[in-house]
Backbone bond lengths (Angstrom), bond angles and torsions (degrees), N, CA, C in turn:
res aa  C-N    CA-C-N  psi(-1)  N-CA   C-N-CA  omega(-1)  CA-C   N-CA-C  phi
1 M - - - 1.475 - - 1.528 110.33 -
2 M 1.337 115.84 -39.56 1.468 119.28 179.67 1.517 110.12 -68.31
3 E 1.340 117.72 -35.32 1.454 119.37 178.75 1.523 110.55 -64.57
4 S 1.336 116.90 -39.91 1.467 118.79 178.09 1.513 110.93 -65.25
5 A 1.354 116.48 -35.85 1.467 118.93 177.37 1.519 111.00 -64.94
6 G 1.355 115.73 -39.65 1.461 118.48 178.58 1.508 112.07 -64.20
7 L 1.329 116.39 -40.63 1.464 119.39 178.83 1.517 111.23 -65.13
8 E 1.339 115.97 -38.13 1.466 118.92 179.75 1.523 110.71 -65.21
9 V 1.331 115.08 -41.31 1.468 118.22 179.46 1.517 110.64 -65.60
10 Q 1.342 116.67 -39.32 1.464 119.24 179.27 1.526 111.00 -62.37
11 S 1.333 116.25 -43.25 1.462 118.88 -179.59 1.519 110.94 -64.94
12 M 1.344 116.51 -37.78 1.460 119.10 178.88 1.523 110.35 -68.61
13 G 1.342 115.84 -33.88 1.465 117.99 177.90 1.512 111.36 -64.93
14 R 1.327 115.73 -40.54 1.462 117.68 178.30 1.523 110.92 -66.24
15 H 1.321 116.26 -32.78 1.455 118.89 179.69 1.529 111.46 -70.97
16 L 1.346 115.11 -37.77 1.456 118.18 -177.98 1.523 111.42 -75.72
17 E 1.316 116.96 -37.19 1.461 119.44 -176.06 1.512 108.25 -133.26
18 P 1.291 118.56 96.61 1.468 119.32 -178.28 1.511 112.75 -62.66
19 D 1.362 119.57 -31.53 1.450 121.79 -175.79 1.505 112.85 -78.64
20 A 1.357 118.23 -14.97 1.472 119.50 -177.16 1.510 108.55 -77.83
21 D 1.341 115.51 132.53 1.466 118.44 -179.99 1.518 110.52 -82.98
22 E 1.320 116.06 169.39 1.466 122.26 -173.28 1.518 111.62 -68.25
23 D 1.333 117.74 -30.09 1.468 119.19 -178.90 1.510 110.96 -66.79
24 E 1.331 116.83 -40.52 1.455 119.55 -179.63 1.519 111.20 -66.98
25 V 1.321 116.74 -39.98 1.470 119.15 178.98 1.510 110.29 -66.91
26 S 1.334 116.91 -41.69 1.467 119.67 179.05 1.510 110.76 -65.11
27 A 1.337 116.91 -36.06 1.459 119.56 179.93 1.507 111.54 -67.69
28 S 1.334 117.59 -29.56 1.466 119.78 -178.97 1.515 112.13 -68.92
29 I 1.356 117.77 -25.84 1.476 119.91 179.91 1.510 111.71 -114.61
30 G 1.302 117.14 4.79 1.460 120.79 -179.28 1.504 109.84 104.91
31 G 1.307 115.33 148.01 1.454 119.97 -176.29 1.512 112.81 -66.16
32 D 1.301 116.98 -35.43 1.483 119.76 -177.89 1.512 112.57 -100.97
33 G 1.298 119.82 16.28 1.461 121.52 179.52 1.497 113.44 88.07
34 A 1.338 119.58 4.15 1.465 122.06 -179.64 1.508 109.92 -81.61
35 P 1.297 119.78 158.11 1.475 122.33 179.27 1.518 110.72 -72.11
36 P 1.314 117.87 162.49 1.470 121.37 179.15 1.516 111.03 -62.96
37 E 1.338 116.07 161.25 1.460 121.36 -176.74 1.520 111.91 -66.04
38 H 1.314 118.67 -32.26 1.458 120.63 -177.13 1.520 112.05 -82.58
39 A 1.345 119.24 1.12 1.477 120.84 -178.09 1.520 110.01 -126.66
40 E 1.326 116.34 46.08 1.465 119.07 179.68 1.520 110.04 -75.38
41 P 1.310 117.37 138.60 1.474 119.81 178.03 1.513 110.36 -74.10
42 T 1.284 116.14 151.16 1.472 121.83 -179.53 1.510 112.17 -95.35
43 G 1.316 120.14 -13.44 1.469 121.33 -179.24 1.505 110.24 -178.34
44 A 1.329 114.39 -176.19 1.456 120.17 -179.81 1.515 110.12 -65.75
45 G 1.297 115.33 137.36 1.457 119.95 178.99 1.521 113.49 88.70
46 D 1.374 118.31 -3.98 1.471 120.25 178.06 1.518 109.74 -76.80
47 A 1.293 115.63 163.49 1.465 121.42 -178.12 1.516 110.01 -110.96
48 W 1.307 115.53 145.87 1.454 121.51 173.48 1.517 108.59 -101.48
49 P 1.300 119.85 110.90 1.468 119.73 174.23 1.520 109.56 -73.87
50 L 1.276 117.60 128.36 1.461 122.13 -179.05 1.531 109.44 -104.51
51 Q 1.340 114.15 142.26 1.461 119.42 177.61 1.518 109.80 -70.98
52 P 1.313 117.17 139.25 1.468 118.91 177.36 1.517 110.33 -66.07
53 S 1.292 115.37 162.46 1.471 119.76 -179.63 1.533 109.45 -67.05
54 T 1.314 115.88 149.12 1.465 121.85 -177.92 1.511 109.51 -104.02
55 G 1.306 113.81 159.00 1.449 119.17 178.40 1.518 110.96 -86.37
56 P 1.343 116.69 -169.09 1.471 120.37 -179.62 1.511 112.46 -64.70
57 D 1.311 118.29 -27.48 1.452 120.35 -178.87 1.514 112.95 -85.84
58 G 1.328 117.86 2.73 1.467 120.23 178.69 1.500 113.61 87.00
59 L 1.326 119.77 -0.49 1.456 122.30 179.82 1.523 109.60 -93.94
60 A 1.315 114.60 150.48 1.465 119.76 -179.22 1.507 110.14 -71.14
61 T 1.281 115.69 142.02 1.450 120.62 176.55 1.517 108.69 -70.74
62 P 1.335 118.94 122.70 1.471 119.93 -173.26 1.518 112.90 -65.91
63 D 1.334 116.78 -30.13 1.461 117.86 -176.87 1.520 113.58 -85.26
64 A 1.324 117.38 -7.24 1.476 119.64 -176.74 1.519 109.42 -80.74
65 P 1.317 119.26 126.00 1.480 120.92 178.92 1.518 110.67 -75.02
66 S 1.311 114.41 150.55 1.471 119.00 176.45 1.524 109.01 -72.60
67 L 1.306 116.21 142.90 1.458 122.36 -176.06 1.521 109.85 -102.25
68 V 1.280 115.84 144.83 1.469 122.13 -179.44 1.524 107.81 -128.21
69 V 1.316 116.50 130.02 1.468 122.37 177.82 1.515 107.96 -112.31
70 E 1.297 117.41 122.33 1.464 122.94 -179.25 1.524 109.61 -79.98
71 N 1.338 115.40 133.47 1.465 121.40 174.50 1.527 107.38 -104.32
72 S 1.300 116.26 86.46 1.471 120.64 -177.26 1.516 109.22 -106.70
73 N 1.320 114.39 140.00 1.467 120.37 177.23 1.530 108.62 -85.24
74 V 1.276 118.25 93.77 1.457 123.84 -179.89 1.516 108.45 -95.29
75 A 1.340 115.94 126.54 1.460 120.09 -179.20 1.519 109.57 -69.69
76 S 1.309 115.25 137.33 1.455 119.81 179.81 1.519 110.09 -74.97
77 P 1.313 118.24 156.99 1.473 120.13 177.85 1.520 112.96 -59.00
78 V 1.340 116.64 -30.49 1.467 119.47 -179.68 1.516 110.56 -66.44
79 S 1.365 116.22 -45.29 1.464 118.95 179.68 1.524 111.18 -65.87
80 Q 1.330 116.95 -38.85 1.464 119.45 177.04 1.521 111.10 -62.29
81 H 1.336 116.30 -40.22 1.472 119.85 178.49 1.523 110.81 -64.93
82 E 1.340 116.36 -39.91 1.460 119.39 178.82 1.527 111.10 -64.64
83 E 1.348 116.96 -41.52 1.465 119.85 178.02 1.528 111.03 -63.57
84 S 1.334 115.93 -42.73 1.470 118.83 178.25 1.524 111.10 -63.03
85 S 1.347 115.84 -40.29 1.463 119.18 179.05 1.521 110.95 -64.91
86 A 1.335 117.01 -39.47 1.463 120.02 178.67 1.522 111.00 -64.93
87 E 1.336 116.46 -42.39 1.467 119.53 177.72 1.527 111.26 -62.84
88 L 1.339 116.17 -41.25 1.465 119.41 178.55 1.521 111.55 -64.62
89 R 1.341 116.22 -40.27 1.466 119.03 178.49 1.520 110.77 -64.46
90 T 1.326 116.95 -41.18 1.470 119.83 178.22 1.522 111.26 -63.58
91 E 1.329 116.27 -44.90 1.466 119.78 179.25 1.524 111.17 -64.20
92 L 1.347 115.96 -38.93 1.465 119.78 178.56 1.522 110.93 -64.67
93 A 1.340 117.04 -40.26 1.466 120.07 177.80 1.526 111.09 -63.68
94 Q 1.335 116.50 -41.21 1.468 119.51 177.44 1.527 111.45 -63.39
95 L 1.332 116.63 -42.08 1.463 119.80 178.68 1.524 111.28 -64.47
96 R 1.337 116.31 -39.30 1.467 119.06 177.88 1.523 110.94 -64.23
97 A 1.338 116.53 -40.72 1.467 119.74 178.24 1.529 110.66 -62.63
98 K 1.340 116.20 -43.35 1.470 119.12 178.15 1.527 111.26 -63.71
99 L 1.343 116.35 -39.02 1.463 120.06 179.54 1.523 110.98 -65.42
100 E 1.334 117.05 -42.85 1.461 119.94 177.36 1.524 110.98 -63.32
101 D 1.335 116.40 -39.30 1.468 119.54 177.18 1.528 110.78 -62.93
102 A 1.327 115.87 -42.84 1.469 119.43 178.85 1.527 110.97 -64.01
103 H 1.345 116.58 -39.72 1.464 119.64 177.52 1.527 110.65 -64.05
104 G 1.330 116.90 -40.01 1.460 119.82 177.59 1.519 112.00 -62.59
105 Q 1.317 116.49 -44.27 1.468 119.83 177.39 1.526 111.11 -63.31
106 L 1.345 116.75 -38.33 1.461 120.00 178.88 1.523 110.90 -64.75
107 R 1.339 116.82 -43.06 1.466 119.27 177.90 1.528 110.90 -63.69
108 Q 1.327 117.23 -38.37 1.464 120.03 177.80 1.528 110.77 -64.03
109 R 1.338 116.90 -42.52 1.461 119.91 177.91 1.534 110.95 -64.13
110 E 1.328 116.55 -37.55 1.464 119.53 178.45 1.522 110.91 -64.32
111 R 1.346 116.80 -40.61 1.464 119.29 177.06 1.525 111.05 -64.64
112 Q 1.332 116.71 -42.33 1.466 119.44 177.64 1.528 111.04 -62.16
113 L 1.338 116.42 -40.85 1.462 119.95 178.97 1.524 110.84 -64.75
114 A 1.332 117.15 -39.79 1.465 120.02 177.80 1.525 110.97 -64.13
115 D 1.335 116.43 -41.19 1.468 119.64 177.74 1.528 110.65 -62.22
116 L 1.331 116.28 -44.58 1.466 119.53 178.97 1.527 111.50 -63.65
117 S 1.330 116.56 -37.44 1.461 119.72 178.03 1.524 110.75 -64.50
118 N 1.337 116.44 -40.31 1.465 119.61 178.09 1.525 111.13 -64.76
119 V 1.333 115.96 -42.28 1.469 119.48 178.78 1.525 110.26 -62.96
120 L 1.342 116.39 -42.66 1.461 120.14 179.68 1.527 111.23 -63.96
121 A 1.332 116.79 -42.12 1.464 119.64 178.11 1.521 111.22 -63.47
122 D 1.340 116.49 -39.58 1.464 119.78 177.44 1.523 111.05 -63.23
123 M 1.331 116.43 -43.59 1.465 120.04 178.75 1.529 111.11 -62.97
124 E 1.326 116.46 -41.45 1.465 119.32 178.57 1.525 111.01 -63.76
125 A 1.342 116.62 -41.26 1.466 119.42 178.56 1.523 110.81 -63.27
126 R 1.332 115.84 -41.81 1.462 118.88 177.67 1.530 111.25 -64.16
127 E 1.310 116.66 -39.28 1.464 119.87 179.32 1.528 110.57 -64.70
128 V 1.329 116.30 -41.96 1.465 119.61 178.22 1.519 110.30 -63.15
129 A 1.341 116.38 -43.93 1.468 119.45 178.84 1.526 110.90 -63.03
130 R 1.339 116.00 -40.54 1.467 118.86 179.32 1.525 110.82 -64.70
131 R 1.325 116.69 -41.04 1.465 119.53 178.31 1.524 110.92 -63.90
132 E 1.325 115.95 -42.79 1.464 118.75 178.47 1.522 110.91 -62.99
133 Q 1.332 115.53 -42.22 1.462 118.59 178.74 1.526 111.08 -64.47
134 T 1.338 115.78 -42.14 1.471 119.18 177.97 1.521 111.02 -62.36
135 Q 1.340 115.61 -42.40 1.462 118.96 178.83 1.524 110.92 -63.85
136 T 1.330 116.40 -38.78 1.466 119.76 178.16 1.522 110.91 -64.28
137 V 1.338 115.91 -43.84 1.468 119.76 179.19 1.519 110.39 -63.14
138 R 1.333 115.96 -42.80 1.463 119.21 178.93 1.527 111.19 -62.90
139 S 1.321 116.24 -42.12 1.468 119.35 179.48 1.522 110.90 -63.00
140 K 1.331 115.40 -43.49 1.467 118.70 179.17 1.526 111.03 -64.82
141 A 1.330 116.24 -41.31 1.467 119.35 179.43 1.522 110.86 -64.81
142 T 1.331 115.31 -42.41 1.470 118.18 178.41 1.522 111.16 -62.59
143 E 1.321 116.36 -42.57 1.460 120.07 178.65 1.519 111.49 -64.14
144 A 1.329 116.38 -38.66 1.469 119.50 178.55 1.522 111.05 -65.71
145 V 1.336 116.54 -41.16 1.468 119.76 178.68 1.518 110.19 -63.81
146 R 1.321 116.58 -43.64 1.460 119.60 179.56 1.532 110.91 -64.05
147 A 1.309 116.93 -39.99 1.470 119.71 178.06 1.522 110.75 -64.08
148 A 1.339 116.09 -39.97 1.468 118.99 178.26 1.517 111.02 -65.15
149 E 1.322 116.02 -40.04 1.461 119.02 177.95 1.525 110.67 -63.55
150 R 1.336 116.02 -43.38 1.461 118.66 178.06 1.530 111.08 -62.16
151 E 1.319 116.95 -40.94 1.461 120.83 178.50 1.525 111.26 -63.84
152 M 1.324 117.10 -41.03 1.461 120.00 178.35 1.525 111.04 -64.49
153 Q 1.321 115.98 -41.54 1.463 118.50 178.10 1.529 111.22 -63.60
154 S 1.319 115.71 -40.72 1.470 118.94 177.97 1.519 110.91 -63.90
155 A 1.330 115.77 -42.66 1.470 119.20 179.15 1.517 110.72 -64.62
156 R 1.321 116.77 -38.56 1.460 119.73 178.83 1.529 110.23 -64.79
157 R 1.318 116.12 -43.07 1.458 118.66 178.80 1.524 111.19 -64.34
158 R 1.328 116.50 -40.49 1.457 118.90 178.02 1.525 111.10 -63.55
159 A 1.335 116.60 -40.18 1.468 119.62 178.48 1.518 111.15 -64.44
160 E 1.324 115.18 -42.13 1.464 118.80 178.91 1.528 110.96 -64.15
161 Q 1.322 115.03 -41.29 1.460 117.87 178.75 1.536 111.45 -65.09
162 A 1.333 116.42 -40.59 1.468 119.23 178.76 1.520 111.06 -63.95
163 E 1.332 114.76 -40.76 1.462 118.15 178.64 1.519 110.80 -64.46
164 A 1.310 116.55 -39.24 1.468 119.59 178.88 1.521 110.70 -65.82
165 R 1.322 117.32 -42.33 1.457 119.46 178.09 1.520 111.10 -63.85
166 S 1.336 115.09 -37.89 1.466 118.37 178.57 1.513 111.06 -63.54
167 R 1.305 117.04 -41.60 1.459 120.07 178.33 1.529 110.83 -65.06
168 D 1.338 114.60 -40.00 1.455 118.39 179.59 1.534 111.24 -65.27
169 A 1.319 116.41 -34.00 1.467 120.02 -179.78 1.524 111.33 -71.77
170 Q 1.286 118.33 -31.20 1.465 121.65 -179.37 1.519 112.48 -81.57
171 M 1.258 122.41 -20.30 1.465 124.71 -174.91 1.531 113.03 -65.38
172 P 1.318 126.15 -44.01 1.469 123.52 -179.69 1.519 113.02 -62.50
173 S 1.270 119.11 -42.29 1.469 121.15 179.29 1.518 111.19 -63.97
174 D 1.275 115.91 -39.68 1.471 118.90 178.56 1.522 110.51 -64.58
175 V 1.303 116.09 -40.30 1.468 119.77 -179.52 1.529 109.98 -66.95
176 A 1.310 115.65 -41.40 1.472 119.62 179.87 1.518 111.17 -64.22
177 C 1.287 116.16 -42.94 1.471 120.38 179.08 1.518 110.04 -61.29
178 R 1.281 115.40 -46.06 1.458 119.12 -179.19 1.539 110.29 -64.79
179 Y 1.318 116.28 -38.96 1.471 119.17 179.37 1.530 111.26 -66.26
180 G 1.327 117.56 -38.83 1.468 121.58 178.23 1.521 112.29 -65.52
181 V 1.259 117.05 -40.88 1.463 121.73 178.89 1.517 109.77 -64.22
182 T 1.283 114.88 -40.17 1.463 118.58 -179.44 1.529 110.50 -65.48
183 Q 1.331 116.78 -42.48 1.466 119.72 178.68 1.537 111.55 -64.50
184 S 1.283 117.24 -38.94 1.474 120.38 179.86 1.512 110.12 -63.97
185 R 1.254 117.55 -44.05 1.461 121.08 179.87 1.531 109.84 -63.87
186 Y 1.314 115.26 -40.54 1.461 117.90 -179.59 1.531 111.11 -65.76
187 H 1.318 117.08 -39.13 1.462 121.59 178.30 1.524 110.85 -65.22
188 V 1.273 117.68 -39.71 1.463 121.66 179.63 1.510 109.52 -65.68
189 I 1.249 117.41 -40.80 1.466 121.08 -179.02 1.524 109.69 -65.47
190 L 1.292 118.19 -40.16 1.451 120.96 -179.60 1.529 111.13 -66.17
191 M 1.272 117.77 -36.00 1.453 120.94 -179.22 1.510 110.52 -69.40
192 H 1.196 118.99 -32.60 1.472 120.78 178.70 1.495 108.92 -77.89
């Protein structure tokens, strides 16, 4: 960068003073393109004031403006690429960490869902068993009630039959008694 600045100053010197030779212009800014000793920069971003080109008599050309070369620290494309790559790697690592965290949460939710599904299946199985047991109890109770009703009907029929037989057994004696009384009365009447 300093060499390009020296070349630019040399070309401007030739433009300002056609009669000045290249050695004199180079001597005004230093043989190797460095700034003069009395114009050393104090830090990055400082400027080097350069002496204007001189004429044949060694005096500065009054109309020639003083030149200033900026010493700026410009980052090279390689360093910028490295910084961008580092930022991308950091962002990629953060995204991977977030993705792994999301996968972990998803696996945890899947385990919770599986546990809930197992609990629900267990509850459904218990409900089915309870319904079957209730239906069995109801069937047994209904059958017991029907059996009791049948037994009561049988007992009622047996009681009715016994009562009928009892009435049938008492009827001949009653008839005989009545017939005997009638004959006695008739005999008494005839005797009188």
